[in-house]
N, C-alpha and C positions, 0 to 999 in steps of 0.2 A: 816270682810273685804268685800267690795262690789265686785261682779263679773262684770267686764267691758265687754261690747260688742262693736262691730264696730258701727260707726255712720251710721244711716239708709242710704242705697244707696251706702255705701262703703263696701269693703269686703277684707278679707285676701285671698291670693292665696297660697294654700298648695304646697309642692314640685312638685307634678305631674302636677298641674295646671300651676305653674310657669314655668315648663319645656316646656309645650306646648306653652304658651304665648311667651317665649323666642325663641322658634323654629320659630314662625310666625314672630317675630321681625327680626330675622336673615334673613328670606326669603325676608322680605321687604327691608332690607339693600342690600341684593344681587341683588334684582330687581333694586334698585336705581343705583347700579354700572353698571348693564347691559345696562341701558338706558342713562347713562351719567349724573345722577343727583348728585350734591354735597350736602353733609349733613351739615346743620346748626343747632345750638341749641339756642332756644329763651327762654326768661323768662316765668316762669309759671304764674307770676303776671304781668299784663299790665295795663296801664291807662284805666279806664272805657270808656273814650271818644273814644279811639282807637277801642276797642272791640265792642262797640255799634254802631259805625258810619254807617255801612251798613249790620249788621248781621241779621236784621229782627226782627219783633215784638216777634215771638215765642222764639227765642234765647235770646233776651234782657230780657224777663220776667223770664228766668230760669238761669241767671248768678249768681254766688256766688260773691256778691259785698260787699265791706267793706271799711272803712276808715283806712289808715295807720297812724303811729304815727306823721306824718307831716300833718295830716288832708287832705290828698289827697284821692280822690275816685278811688279805684283800683278794679280789679276783677281777679278771676282765669280764665285763658283762656278757652273759650268754644269750640274753634277750632284753627287752626294754620294760616289760610289765612291772617287774619288782621296783625299778627306779621310779616309774610313774606312780605306783601305789604309795611309795615313800613320799613323793611330792604332794600327793593328795592329802596326806595327813599332816603336812607341814606348810610349805609356802602357798599351796593352793587350797588349804583347808576351808577358807571362808568364801571361796568362789561359788557363785550360784550354780545350782544343778539344773539340767545335766551339764556335766563338765566334759567337753570334747577336747582331747589332747592328741597331738601328732608329733612323732619323732622320726628321724631318719639318721642312719649312721652304720658303722661297722660293729659287728658282734663276733664273739669268739667261742668256739667249742672244739674240743680235741677229738673230732670225728676221724674215721678212716677216709682219707681223701679219695674221691671218685668224681665222675662227671657230674657237675652241678652241686657237689658237696665239698666245701673247703673249711679250713679251720679259722679263717678270717673271711667273713662274708657280710653283705650289706642287706639291711632290712629297712622297710618303712613300717611304722607301727601306729595304729589308731586305737585309742581307748575312749569309750563312752561310759561315764560314771554317773550314777544317780537314778537310773531307770531300770525297773524290773519288767517292763512291758515288752511284748514280743516284737513291737516295731523297732526297738533298739537293737535286738538281735538281727532283725532283717536288714537294718542299716549297715551293719558290719559286712553282710553278704553283698548288698547292693553297691557299696562303695568299692568293694573288691572287683565287682563286675565292671564298674565305671573305669577303674584304673586299667584293667586288662584291655578293655575296649579301646581306651585312649592310646595304648601302645601299639595297636594294630594287630594283636595276636588273634588267631582264629581257633575254633574248635575246642576251646577250653570248657570244662564242665565242673560242676560243684558236687561234692559228696557231703551229705549232712547226717548228723546223728545227734544223740542226746545222752550225755553222761547220767542224767537223772533217772533214765529208764533202768540201767543196770544197777546204779547205786540204790534205787528204790527197791528193787528185788532183793539185793544183798542186805540192805538195812532191815527190811521186814523179816529176813531170815537170821537176824542178829549177828551178822558178820561185822567184825570190828573195822573201824574206819581205816586204820593202818593196813589191815589185810586187804580191804577194798582197793586201796591205792596200789598195793603190790599186784593185785589181780589185774587192774586196769593197765598197769605198766606192761605186764606180760601180754595182755590182749593187744596193746598198741603195737607190739612186735610180732603179733600173730602167733605167739607161743601159747595156744589155747590149752594144750594138755598140761603145761606147767601152771597155767592159771587155775585150772580145775583142781589140781593137787592141793592148792591152798584153801579149798573149800571143804570143810569137814562134813557138812550136812548133805546127804544124798539128794534130798528134795530140792535143795538149792542148786546143786550141780545140774540136776535134770531140768530145772526151770531155765537156767542160764543156757544150757545146750540147745534147748528148744527155741529160745529167743534168737540165738545166733544163726539158726537155720532159716529164719524168716527173710528170704531173699526173693528176687525176681519181681516182675511186674513194674508198673510205673512207681515213681517216688510216693505218690499219694496212696497207691494200693499197699505198698510196704508199710507206710506209716499207719494205715488203718489196721493192718495185720498186727502190728506191734501193740496198738491200743487194745485190740481184742484179746491178745495173748496175755497181757499183764492185768487183766480184769481181776480184782481182788487184792492187788498190790497197790494200795492207795497212792503212794508217792510216785510209783512208776507210771500209774495211770494218768496222774496229773502231768507228769513229764511228757507222756505221749500226746496228750491234748495240746500242750505247749508247742511241741514239735510240729504238729499239724498246722497250728496257727501261723507259726514262723514260715513254714513251707508255703502256705497260701499267700502270705504277704510278699515273700521273695519272688515267687513265680508270677504273681500278678503284674510285676514290672518287667517281665521278660527275662529274668535271670535264668540261665541254663542249668538247672539242677538236674543231674542225671540219675543219682542214686540216693536213697535213704538206707543207711546201713546200721542195723541194731548192734553189731559187734564193733563198730567204730569207736576207737579210743585214741586220745592224743597223749603225748609223753609228759605233760605237765600236771602236777597234782592239784593245782588250784581250780581246775574247771569244775563247775557245778551244774551246768545246764547244756544248752545247745552247743555243738561243736561242728566245725566244717573245715573242709580243705578244697582247694581248686587245683585241677590238673590239666595238662595238655597231653595228647597221644604220644608226642615225641619224647617225653621224659617220664621215667618211672618214679619220680619224686615230686612232691607237691610244690606248686609255685607260691603257695601261701595258705594260711589257715588261722583259725582262732576259735573263740567261743566265749561262753558266759562264765564269770567267776564272781560269785556273790559274797564270798567270805574272806577274800584276800586282804582287803583294806583293814579288817579287824586284826589280822595277824601282825600288822605294823602299827597297832595302837590307835587306829582310827575308829570312827563310828561305823556301825553296820551300813555298808553301802553296796547296792547292787551294781554290777559293772559287766561290760562286754568289750572284747577287744579282738584285733586281728593284726597279724604280722605278715608281710609279703617279702619273699626272697627276691630281692632286686637283681642279684646276680643270675638267679635261675630264670627270671623273666627275660633278662638280656640274652641268656643262652637259648631260651625257647624262641625268641625273635630271630636269632641267628639261624637256628635249625629250620624255622619256617621261612627263612629268607625275607623277613619283614624289613622293608626299606625304611630308613629314617627320612623325615621330611627333607626334601632337597633344596627348598628355598633358603638362600643365605645371602648375606651382604657381600659385596665385592671386596676383594683383598688387593693390597698393593705392596710393592717393594720400592723403597726410595733409594736411589743410587746417586751419590755425588760424583761428578766427572773427575774432580781434582780434590786432593786432601784439604786444600784451603776453603773448599765449599761445604765442608761437613756441618759447620754451624748453621748455615742457611738451610741445608737439606734436613737437618734435625728439626729445625723450626717448622718446616713444611710438614714433616712427619707428625709432629705434635698437633698441628692444626687439623690434620685429617683424623687423628685419633680422637680429639675432642669432639669431632662431629660424628664419631661412632664407626669410623672405618678401621678395619684391621690392617695395620701397617707393620712390615718388617723393614728394618734399616740395614743396609749393607755394612756389616761390621767387620767383614773379613779382608777388606782392602783389595778385593779382586779387580781385575781389569773388566771393562764393560762387558765384553763378550762372555766371559765366564760367569759374571754376576747374572746376566740375562738367561744364560743356559741353566743355571741353578734354579732361578725363579720359575722357569718354564717346567722343569722337572717336578717341582713341588706344587704345580698347578695354581700359581698366583695369577690373578686376573690381569693386573696392570703393573708396568714398571714406570715409575716417575723418575725421569733422568734430569738431574739438576746440573745445568751447564752454565758457564760464565756468561756466554753471549746471551742466552735466553733470560738469565736473571736480570741483566741490564734493562730488559724490556718487561720485567715483572712476569716472566713466563717460565714454563718448564716443558720438556718433551714428555708426552704420555704415549707409552707403547702398549697396545692391546696384544698380550702374549698369545692368545688363542688365534687371533686373526692375522698376527704378524703385520699389523699396521700401526703407524705412529703419526702423531700430530703435535703441533706446538699449541699449548693452551695457556691462557692467562691464569696466574695463580688464583685470582679472585673467582675464576670459573672452574677450578680444578675439581672441587667436590662434585659439582654438577656433572662434569664429564665422567668421573669414576662411577657415579651412581646411575648412569643411564642403563 
């Protein structure tokens, strides 16, 4: 018989890994509730036209695309924003603004597998639609800070930029929108020479090169340098002002913004304003990122709607926790295994198991038919707290034997007092 392996870029999560991922998912949900975001669940499979509309060349080339049995071209979602934008023009169209929407689940991209990068991975996604004010942009940054703080991660920092600065310069120099997107795609991959080759005007190339060299100093110093440098480029100047205001709002609440980077670009075409990423020293890939996209809703037939969003790589956050040796909360409910001494006592033992489960106790029932010694040995290996031994003599007195597997002590307990005993 062949030995099957996972498909390349996919992986199994063993219990400890699954526990960490579920912990991070739980913290993402808690964050959504703290900030007033309502959860929606969208399909894993969407029309290719929807997902490719404004995702960018890099994402389009890495989608899992196939034909369904109706000969329609569909794809596995590579991210959530397109699905949420679709929802905002249909089922959520009449909802009052601002609309705050949260999603969590797996997404798919045909990337080259490496540490922290898989072809199937988990994201939490937050979208705020209806506000073009800088406090909405700051909220995306601040909720990301709240999420990472809640997981116990340390030393993470934010990098912020503004697509509007570069687009403002390119637009005033009459560079076509499609060429602008191609330039930003190459800048996102730090292929600056290739990006400059797409610019015909020497003045524009010079302006962009100078902008990219504005580094060093504090985030506020860099933001001020950007503002001074783009004087005369009206749209770029307005974008620089917007960046400064967002930076002030985010840092006022103690968010650790480390750098403002004028050359910063992200791989999605739909961004129109502020963009950001968050990193930890242990990983060379971002734990999350997002930005403003004010024209995407129109692409899907909706009204002009300003919006900002952020996605968090939950697998990467879990990996960063592992690398930083971040411990999960240790507080947990006690666990028990219920063992009938004789086969004819199974029904009574199952009844006791169900009573404990209905009270919220995690109970394993001895289903292997092992002798008492082996069953206790197995429970001890798996760090179960208590063994509840159901014997004929004890049952006649409405009692069971409870063994504390850590202390190797046992007592006879009335079934009516069993829950109290286990939860001590």
